[in-house]
LOVEXDO-389467 format. One line per field, with one value per residue (C-alpha): residue in one letter; chain; x negated, y, z; residue number from 1. Coordinates in Angstrom, 1 decimal, padded with zeros to 4 digits. Each point is the difference from the previous one (the first is absolute). Layout:
N
aa: [A | ...]
ch: [A | ...]
px: [X | ...]
py: [Y | ...]
pz: [Z | ...]
i: [NUM | ...]
This chain:
329
aa: [M | K | S | L | I | Y | T | S | V | F | I | L | S | F | M | L | T | W | A | I | R | K | T | A | L | K | Y | T | V | F | L | D | I | P | N | R | R | S | L | H | T | V | P | T | P | R | G | G | G | I | A | I | A | L | S | W | Y | A | G | I | T | W | L | F | I | S | Q | A | I | E | S | N | L | Y | Y | A | F | L | C | G | I | L | L | C | I | I | G | L | I | D | D | F | K | G | L | D | F | K | V | K | L | C | F | Q | G | I | A | A | V | M | A | L | Y | F | L | K | G | M | H | F | V | D | L | G | Y | A | T | V | S | W | P | T | V | F | T | P | L | A | F | F | G | I | L | W | M | I | N | V | F | N | F | G | D | G | I | D | G | Y | A | S | S | E | A | I | F | I | G | L | V | V | C | I | V | F | Q | S | P | A | G | L | L | L | S | F | S | C | L | G | F | L | M | W | N | W | Q | K | A | K | I | F | M | G | D | L | G | S | T | L | L | G | F | N | V | A | V | L | G | V | Y | L | Q | N | K | Q | V | A | S | I | L | L | M | M | I | I | T | S | V | F | W | F | D | A | S | I | T | L | W | R | R | Y | R | N | K | E | R | L | G | V | A | H | R | K | H | A | Y | Q | R | I | V | L | A | G | F | S | H | Q | K | T | V | I | Y | A | M | I | I | N | L | S | L | L | L | L | V | L | L | L | L | H | H | P | E | F | M | V | A | G | V | I | V | N | V | F | V | L | Y | G | V | N | T | R | I | D | K | K | K | P | F | E | V]
ch: [A | A | A | A | A | A | A | A | A | A | A | A | A | A | A | A | A | A | A | A | A | A | A | A | A | A | A | A | A | A | A | A | A | A | A | A | A | A | A | A | A | A | A | A | A | A | A | A | A | A | A | A | A | A | A | A | A | A | A | A | A | A | A | A | A | A | A | A | A | A | A | A | A | A | A | A | A | A | A | A | A | A | A | A | A | A | A | A | A | A | A | A | A | A | A | A | A | A | A | A | A | A | A | A | A | A | A | A | A | A | A | A | A | A | A | A | A | A | A | A | A | A | A | A | A | A | A | A | A | A | A | A | A | A | A | A | A | A | A | A | A | A | A | A | A | A | A | A | A | A | A | A | A | A | A | A | A | A | A | A | A | A | A | A | A | A | A | A | A | A | A | A | A | A | A | A | A | A | A | A | A | A | A | A | A | A | A | A | A | A | A | A | A | A | A | A | A | A | A | A | A | A | A | A | A | A | A | A | A | A | A | A | A | A | A | A | A | A | A | A | A | A | A | A | A | A | A | A | A | A | A | A | A | A | A | A | A | A | A | A | A | A | A | A | A | A | A | A | A | A | A | A | A | A | A | A | A | A | A | A | A | A | A | A | A | A | A | A | A | A | A | A | A | A | A | A | A | A | A | A | A | A | A | A | A | A | A | A | A | A | A | A | A | A | A | A | A | A | A | A | A | A | A | A | A | A | A | A | A | A | A | A | A | A | A | A | A | A | A | A | A | A | A | A | A | A | A | A | A]
px: [000.0 | -002.8 | -001.7 | 003.2 | 000.1 | -003.5 | 000.6 | 003.2 | -001.8 | -002.6 | 002.6 | 002.0 | -003.1 | -001.0 | 003.5 | 000.7 | -003.4 | 000.9 | 003.5 | -001.4 | -002.7 | 002.5 | 002.4 | -002.7 | -001.2 | 003.5 | 001.0 | -003.5 | 000.2 | -002.7 | -002.7 | -003.5 | -001.4 | -003.9 | -002.0 | -003.7 | -000.1 | 001.8 | -001.7 | 002.7 | 000.5 | 003.7 | 003.3 | 000.8 | 003.1 | -000.7 | 003.1 | -001.4 | 000.1 | 003.8 | -000.4 | -002.5 | 002.2 | 003.2 | -001.6 | -001.8 | 003.1 | 002.1 | -002.6 | -000.8 | 003.8 | 000.3 | -003.0 | 001.7 | 003.4 | -001.8 | -001.8 | -003.4 | -001.0 | 000.8 | 002.6 | -002.4 | -002.3 | 003.0 | 001.3 | -003.5 | -000.2 | 003.5 | -001.5 | -001.9 | 003.3 | -000.5 | -003.3 | 001.7 | 002.5 | -002.6 | -002.3 | 002.8 | 000.7 | -003.8 | -000.3 | 003.0 | -000.6 | -003.0 | -000.1 | -002.4 | -002.5 | 001.0 | 003.6 | -001.1 | -002.3 | 002.9 | 002.2 | -003.0 | -000.4 | 003.7 | -000.3 | -003.1 | 001.7 | 003.1 | -002.2 | -002.0 | 003.3 | 001.1 | -003.5 | -000.1 | -003.2 | -003.5 | -001.0 | -003.3 | -002.9 | -001.8 | -003.8 | -000.9 | -002.0 | 002.6 | 003.6 | 000.5 | 003.4 | 000.5 | 003.5 | -000.1 | -003.0 | 000.6 | 003.6 | -000.9 | -002.9 | 002.4 | 002.2 | -002.9 | -001.2 | 003.4 | 000.0 | -003.6 | 000.8 | 003.0 | -002.1 | -003.0 | 002.1 | 001.3 | -003.5 | -001.0 | 002.7 | -002.0 | -001.0 | 001.8 | 000.7 | -002.0 | 002.5 | 002.2 | -003.0 | -001.2 | 003.5 | 000.1 | -003.4 | 001.0 | 003.3 | -001.6 | -002.5 | 002.8 | 001.9 | -002.8 | -002.3 | 002.5 | 003.0 | 002.5 | 002.7 | 000.4 | -003.5 | 000.8 | 003.2 | -002.0 | -002.3 | 002.9 | 001.9 | -003.2 | -000.9 | 003.1 | -000.9 | -003.7 | 000.9 | 001.0 | -002.6 | -003.2 | -002.2 | 001.2 | 002.9 | 003.5 | 001.4 | -001.3 | 001.4 | 000.1 | 000.0 | 003.1 | -002.0 | -003.4 | 001.3 | 002.2 | -002.8 | -002.3 | 002.8 | 000.7 | -003.7 | -000.3 | 003.1 | -001.3 | -003.3 | 001.7 | 002.4 | -002.7 | -002.1 | 003.1 | 000.7 | -003.7 | -000.2 | -002.7 | -002.0 | 000.6 | -003.8 | 000.4 | 002.7 | -002.2 | -002.7 | 002.5 | 001.3 | -003.4 | -000.6 | 002.9 | -000.3 | -003.8 | 000.1 | 002.8 | -001.7 | -003.4 | 001.4 | 002.2 | -003.0 | -002.3 | 002.7 | 000.5 | -003.7 | -000.1 | 002.8 | 002.3 | 003.8 | 001.0 | 003.5 | -001.2 | -000.1 | -003.4 | -002.0 | -002.7 | 001.0 | -002.6 | 002.3 | 000.8 | -003.7 | -001.0 | 002.7 | -001.3 | -003.5 | 001.2 | 001.6 | 003.4 | 003.0 | 000.1 | -003.7 | 000.2 | 003.0 | -001.7 | -003.2 | 002.1 | 001.7 | -003.5 | -001.0 | 003.3 | -000.9 | -003.3 | 001.9 | 002.3 | -003.0 | -001.1 | 003.5 | -000.1 | -003.4 | 001.3 | 003.0 | -002.5 | -002.3 | 002.3 | -002.7 | -001.6 | 003.2 | -001.0 | -003.4 | 001.8 | 001.9 | -003.2 | -001.6 | 003.0 | -000.3 | -003.7 | 000.6 | 002.7 | -002.3 | -002.6 | 002.5 | 001.0 | -003.7 | -000.4 | 003.0 | -001.4 | -003.0 | 002.2 | 002.4 | -001.1 | 002.5 | 000.2 | 000.6]
py: [000.0 | 002.4 | -000.5 | 001.0 | 003.2 | 000.9 | -000.8 | 002.0 | 003.0 | -000.2 | -000.2 | 002.8 | 002.3 | -000.7 | 000.6 | 003.1 | 001.5 | -000.6 | 001.5 | 003.1 | 000.6 | -000.3 | 002.4 | 002.5 | 000.1 | 000.3 | 002.9 | 001.5 | -000.2 | -001.0 | 000.7 | 000.6 | 002.6 | -000.1 | 002.9 | 000.7 | -002.1 | -003.0 | -003.2 | -000.8 | 001.8 | -000.5 | 000.8 | -003.1 | -000.9 | -000.1 | -001.6 | -003.5 | 000.3 | -000.3 | -003.5 | -001.0 | 001.4 | -001.6 | -003.4 | 000.2 | 000.9 | -002.6 | -002.7 | 001.1 | 000.1 | -003.6 | -001.0 | 001.6 | -001.7 | -003.3 | 000.7 | -000.2 | 003.3 | 001.5 | 002.7 | 002.6 | -000.3 | 000.2 | 003.2 | 001.5 | -000.6 | 001.6 | 003.2 | 000.2 | 000.9 | 003.5 | 000.1 | -001.3 | 002.9 | 002.6 | -001.6 | 000.0 | 003.7 | 000.7 | -002.0 | 001.8 | 003.7 | 000.1 | 000.7 | 002.0 | -002.3 | 001.2 | -001.1 | -003.4 | -000.4 | 000.9 | -002.8 | -002.4 | 000.7 | -000.7 | -003.3 | -001.0 | 000.8 | -002.0 | -003.0 | 000.1 | 000.1 | -003.3 | -001.4 | 001.1 | 002.0 | -001.5 | -000.9 | -001.7 | -000.6 | -003.3 | 000.8 | -003.7 | -000.3 | 001.7 | 001.4 | 003.6 | 001.1 | 003.7 | 000.8 | 003.7 | 000.3 | -002.8 | 000.9 | 003.6 | -001.4 | -002.4 | 003.0 | 001.8 | -003.3 | -000.4 | 003.6 | -000.4 | -003.3 | 001.5 | 002.8 | -002.3 | -002.0 | 003.3 | 001.2 | -003.4 | 000.0 | 001.8 | -002.5 | -002.9 | -003.0 | 001.1 | 000.5 | -002.9 | -002.4 | 001.1 | -000.6 | -003.5 | -000.9 | 001.1 | -001.8 | -003.2 | 000.2 | 000.7 | -003.0 | -002.6 | 001.0 | 001.3 | -002.0 | 002.8 | -000.5 | 003.8 | 000.2 | -002.2 | 001.9 | 003.2 | -001.5 | -001.3 | 003.3 | 001.8 | -002.7 | 000.6 | 003.7 | -000.7 | -001.7 | 003.4 | 002.0 | -001.8 | 001.9 | 001.7 | 000.7 | 000.4 | 001.3 | 001.3 | -000.8 | 003.7 | 001.1 | -002.1 | -003.2 | 001.0 | 001.3 | -003.0 | -002.4 | 001.8 | 000.0 | -003.7 | -000.9 | 002.1 | -001.5 | -003.5 | 000.9 | 001.2 | -002.9 | -002.7 | 001.6 | 000.1 | -003.7 | -000.8 | -001.5 | 002.3 | 002.7 | 003.5 | 000.1 | -002.9 | 002.0 | 003.0 | -002.0 | -001.5 | 003.5 | 001.8 | 000.5 | 002.5 | 001.7 | 000.4 | 001.7 | 002.3 | 000.8 | 000.8 | 002.0 | 002.1 | 000.6 | 001.1 | 002.3 | 001.5 | 000.5 | 001.8 | 002.2 | -001.0 | 000.4 | -003.5 | 000.3 | 000.6 | -003.1 | -001.2 | -002.9 | -000.5 | -003.4 | -002.6 | -002.0 | 003.1 | 001.0 | -003.5 | 000.3 | 003.4 | -001.5 | -002.3 | -003.1 | -001.0 | -000.1 | -003.7 | -000.5 | 002.3 | -002.0 | -003.3 | 001.2 | 001.3 | -003.5 | -001.6 | 002.2 | -001.0 | -003.7 | 000.6 | 001.8 | -003.0 | -002.3 | 002.3 | -000.3 | -003.8 | 000.0 | 002.2 | -002.2 | -002.8 | 002.4 | 002.6 | 001.2 | 001.8 | 001.8 | 003.5 | -000.5 | -001.3 | 003.3 | 001.9 | -002.2 | 000.5 | 003.8 | -000.1 | -002.2 | 002.3 | 003.0 | -001.7 | -000.5 | 003.7 | 001.0 | -002.0 | 001.7 | 003.4 | -000.8 | -000.7 | 002.9 | 002.5 | 001.5 | 003.5 | 003.0]
pz: [000.0 | 000.9 | -003.4 | -001.6 | 002.0 | -001.0 | -003.7 | 000.0 | 001.6 | -002.7 | -002.8 | 001.5 | 000.4 | -003.6 | -001.5 | 002.0 | -001.0 | -003.6 | 000.4 | 001.9 | -002.6 | -002.8 | 001.7 | 000.9 | -003.6 | -001.4 | 002.2 | 000.5 | 003.8 | 002.5 | -002.5 | 001.2 | -002.3 | -000.2 | 001.3 | 000.4 | 003.1 | -001.5 | -001.1 | -002.5 | -003.3 | -001.0 | 001.9 | 001.9 | 002.2 | 003.7 | 001.5 | 000.3 | 003.8 | -000.2 | -001.4 | 002.7 | 002.8 | -001.2 | -000.6 | 003.4 | 002.0 | -001.7 | 000.8 | 003.5 | 000.8 | -001.3 | 002.2 | 003.0 | -000.7 | -000.4 | 003.3 | -001.6 | 001.6 | 003.4 | 000.4 | 001.4 | -003.0 | -002.4 | 001.7 | 000.0 | -003.8 | -000.5 | 001.4 | -003.3 | -001.8 | 001.3 | -001.9 | -003.1 | 000.1 | 000.5 | -002.6 | -002.5 | 000.5 | -000.2 | -003.2 | -001.5 | 001.0 | 002.4 | 003.7 | 002.3 | 001.6 | 003.5 | -000.7 | -001.1 | 003.0 | 002.3 | -001.4 | 000.0 | 003.7 | 000.6 | -001.8 | 002.0 | 003.3 | -000.9 | -001.1 | 003.2 | 002.0 | -001.5 | 000.3 | 003.6 | -000.6 | 000.1 | 003.6 | -000.6 | -002.4 | -000.5 | -000.2 | -000.4 | 003.1 | 002.1 | -000.1 | 001.1 | 001.1 | -000.1 | -001.4 | 000.7 | -002.4 | -002.5 | -000.8 | -001.0 | -002.0 | -001.7 | -000.9 | -001.6 | -001.6 | -001.7 | -001.2 | -001.4 | -001.8 | -001.6 | -001.4 | -000.8 | -002.4 | -001.5 | -000.5 | -001.5 | -002.6 | -002.6 | -002.6 | -001.8 | 002.1 | 003.1 | 002.8 | -001.1 | -000.2 | 003.4 | 001.5 | -001.7 | 001.4 | 003.5 | -000.2 | -001.0 | 002.8 | 002.5 | -001.3 | -000.4 | 002.9 | 002.5 | -001.1 | -000.5 | -002.7 | -000.2 | -001.4 | -002.9 | -000.7 | -000.1 | -002.6 | -002.2 | 000.1 | -001.3 | -002.5 | -002.2 | -000.1 | -000.7 | -003.2 | -001.3 | 001.9 | -001.1 | -002.3 | -002.1 | 002.4 | -001.5 | 003.3 | 003.4 | 003.4 | 001.2 | 003.6 | 000.8 | -000.7 | 001.4 | 003.3 | 000.5 | -000.6 | 002.5 | 002.6 | -000.5 | 000.4 | 003.1 | 001.6 | -000.7 | 001.6 | 003.2 | 000.1 | -000.5 | 002.8 | 002.4 | -000.8 | 000.6 | -003.4 | -001.4 | 001.6 | -001.4 | -000.6 | -002.6 | -001.7 | -000.1 | -001.8 | -002.5 | -000.8 | 000.2 | -003.7 | 000.0 | 003.3 | -000.1 | -003.4 | 001.1 | 003.3 | -001.2 | -003.0 | 002.4 | 002.3 | -002.9 | -001.4 | 003.5 | 000.4 | -003.4 | 001.2 | -002.8 | 000.2 | 001.1 | -001.4 | -003.6 | -002.3 | -001.0 | -001.6 | 002.6 | 001.5 | -000.7 | -002.2 | -002.1 | -000.3 | -001.2 | -002.8 | -000.9 | -000.2 | -002.8 | 001.7 | -001.3 | 002.4 | -000.4 | 000.8 | 003.0 | 001.5 | -000.6 | 001.7 | 003.0 | 000.3 | 000.0 | 002.9 | 001.6 | -000.3 | 001.7 | 002.8 | 000.2 | 000.5 | 002.9 | 001.5 | -000.2 | 001.7 | 002.8 | 000.5 | 000.9 | 002.0 | 001.4 | 002.5 | -003.0 | -001.1 | 001.0 | -001.7 | -003.0 | -000.4 | 000.3 | -002.7 | -002.1 | 000.2 | -000.9 | -003.0 | -001.4 | 000.7 | -002.1 | -002.8 | 000.2 | -000.1 | -003.3 | -001.5 | 001.0 | -002.2 | -003.0 | 000.6 | 002.7 | 002.4 | -001.3 | 002.3]
i: [1 | 2 | 3 | 4 | 5 | 6 | 7 | 8 | 9 | 10 | 11 | 12 | 13 | 14 | 15 | 16 | 17 | 18 | 19 | 20 | 21 | 22 | 23 | 24 | 25 | 26 | 27 | 28 | 29 | 30 | 31 | 32 | 33 | 34 | 35 | 36 | 37 | 38 | 39 | 40 | 41 | 42 | 43 | 44 | 45 | 46 | 47 | 48 | 49 | 50 | 51 | 52 | 53 | 54 | 55 | 56 | 57 | 58 | 59 | 60 | 61 | 62 | 63 | 64 | 65 | 66 | 67 | 68 | 69 | 70 | 71 | 72 | 73 | 74 | 75 | 76 | 77 | 78 | 79 | 80 | 81 | 82 | 83 | 84 | 85 | 86 | 87 | 88 | 89 | 90 | 91 | 92 | 93 | 94 | 95 | 96 | 97 | 98 | 99 | 100 | 101 | 102 | 103 | 104 | 105 | 106 | 107 | 108 | 109 | 110 | 111 | 112 | 113 | 114 | 115 | 116 | 117 | 118 | 119 | 120 | 121 | 122 | 123 | 124 | 125 | 126 | 127 | 128 | 129 | 130 | 131 | 132 | 133 | 134 | 135 | 136 | 137 | 138 | 139 | 140 | 141 | 142 | 143 | 144 | 145 | 146 | 147 | 148 | 149 | 150 | 151 | 152 | 153 | 154 | 155 | 156 | 157 | 158 | 159 | 160 | 161 | 162 | 163 | 164 | 165 | 166 | 167 | 168 | 169 | 170 | 171 | 172 | 173 | 174 | 175 | 176 | 177 | 178 | 179 | 180 | 181 | 182 | 183 | 184 | 185 | 186 | 187 | 188 | 189 | 190 | 191 | 192 | 193 | 194 | 195 | 196 | 197 | 198 | 199 | 200 | 201 | 202 | 203 | 204 | 205 | 206 | 207 | 208 | 209 | 210 | 211 | 212 | 213 | 214 | 215 | 216 | 217 | 218 | 219 | 220 | 221 | 222 | 223 | 224 | 225 | 226 | 227 | 228 | 229 | 230 | 231 | 232 | 233 | 234 | 235 | 236 | 237 | 238 | 239 | 240 | 241 | 242 | 243 | 244 | 245 | 246 | 247 | 248 | 249 | 250 | 251 | 252 | 253 | 254 | 255 | 256 | 257 | 258 | 259 | 260 | 261 | 262 | 263 | 264 | 265 | 266 | 267 | 268 | 269 | 270 | 271 | 272 | 273 | 274 | 275 | 276 | 277 | 278 | 279 | 280 | 281 | 282 | 283 | 284 | 285 | 286 | 287 | 288 | 289 | 290 | 291 | 292 | 293 | 294 | 295 | 296 | 297 | 298 | 299 | 300 | 301 | 302 | 303 | 304 | 305 | 306 | 307 | 308 | 309 | 310 | 311 | 312 | 313 | 314 | 315 | 316 | 317 | 318 | 319 | 320 | 321 | 322 | 323 | 324 | 325 | 326 | 327 | 328 | 329]
């Protein structure tokens, strides 16, 4: 029965993406018009996130009805509907970042209410319980992951491939059916988003994916299935790039709200790599991080050290990209 659910979600995602693309082109709505900061050259529909959201919520509701996931996780996921509404408005007419951030904060608070916060963190060699600190950190973590995926949705197939990878790890390694559902809801869309993309997911899709990944991370930590540190490693290709880019732009006294092309994945494309090649290389890095996670599962006492090694490895990758395409002031 579960295999039927996942197959149906994939088909639904694929067909809805096709229908949304066809409608957008016919009525010239949700079109992403290229500008000097874009990495695409022709007007392209950006409503693919609608297909991801509808297939995801249809599937997660079926998993809830069939009692394959717990009610608190289901209700936490439902809070992402608020992001879908705001993302849809933003994709259609644009919204001020402060307005979007406000609603993202509301969604994060609601999700943490259903998840009952985050009371402890498993460091591998010890478990630290400090709810007055960890719950606010989880709030900011959810906010950051929402925007990390939004920042990462800048080349064909990148954000959806990352979500598919994370979902597969969550399913196979941490035994959560919600992870596999996340992968299949993105896979149908990816068929249309792979280079050369025929449709983009838009803010609706990218913010929902980031939210879902963050909610899964907090839930798995609360259930003592997977340390939040392991989820940080699995998602680090995205958050490290976003974090170091934001810091460098702040250090250069740039206007942080202005669109740019300075993320590592954007600069490597500007250096001559295709979108496809960039995504494949990122997934190879992800596989190496997966090996690190599997090692830490057998030797949890080195978990904190593993996170530090993870950061240094990604810093090394970023340094190599700097040599190919410098981070301009």
